N, C-alpha and C positions, 0 to 999 in steps of 0.2 A: 670387505672390511676386515682389517687386521686387529687381533687383539693385542692389548698391551703386553701380552706375555709374549708374543713373538719377537718384542724387541730386544731381549736377552739382556745381559748385564751391562749395566753402563761404569765405565771407569771414571771415577773423580779424581782429577788431578790435585785437587786441595786436600790436606790431611783433615780425616774427620774430627780430629780433637781440636784444631782450630775453627771448623765451624761450629763445633759444641761451644767453646769460649764465646764466638761471636753471638751464637742464639742466645746463651744465658745473658751475656751483657745487656742485649739488645731487650730481651723480656723482663730483666730487672730495672732498666730504664723506663721502659713503656710502664711497668707496674708503680714506679715513682712518679710517672707523668712528667719526664725529662724528655723532652722532645729534642734539647740540644744535647744530651749525652746520646742517644739514638742515632744522630746524623753525624756527630762526631766519630762514634764507634763504626757507623756505616762508610763513611768517608776513609778512615784510616784503614779499615779491613780490606777496604776494595783497593785502596791504593797499594797495601802490602801484596795482595794477592795478585795483582798485576805484574808487581814486580817479581814475587815468587814464580809465577808462572811464564812470563815472557821477558825476564831479566837479562837471558844469555842472549836472546835476539837482539834486545835494544842494545846490548854492547856489541854483538857482530856487526848490525846495521852501522854502528857508529864507528866502526874500525877499531874499538878499544880506547875512544877518547873519554876519560872519566867525567869530564865537564858535561857531556850529555846525561848521563845517570844523576848528576848532581842536580842538574836544571830539572829533571823529571823529578827528584823527590822534593826539590825545594818548591817548584811549582804547585805539586800535591799537595804539600803541608800548607802553601800560602792559600790554596783553595779551599781547605778545612778553617785553615785561622779566619780568612774574611766570611766563609757562611757563618761560624759561630759568632762572630762581630755583629754580623747582620742579623740573627736573631737575638742577639742581647739588646740591640736597639731598635727592636722591632715597635712600633707605634699602633 
């Protein structure tokens, strides 16, 4: 059985200061009992991090067509907006 110490160092591709901001915002919204804020923060940060990590791959796969990136960003923001609208009108 392998020890966890044998795994070595893990390279994290997301900058630590961005993760710190994300954790601080989610903790703040959790302390304030704002589920909507937690979800919106999670949606927006995950959308940004996927773009940050794979944006060049998306553009390479789309052969440099900017409408693909526009569609990615707009559908991601639409998902966040529709989720918040559903939370506001929750019964």
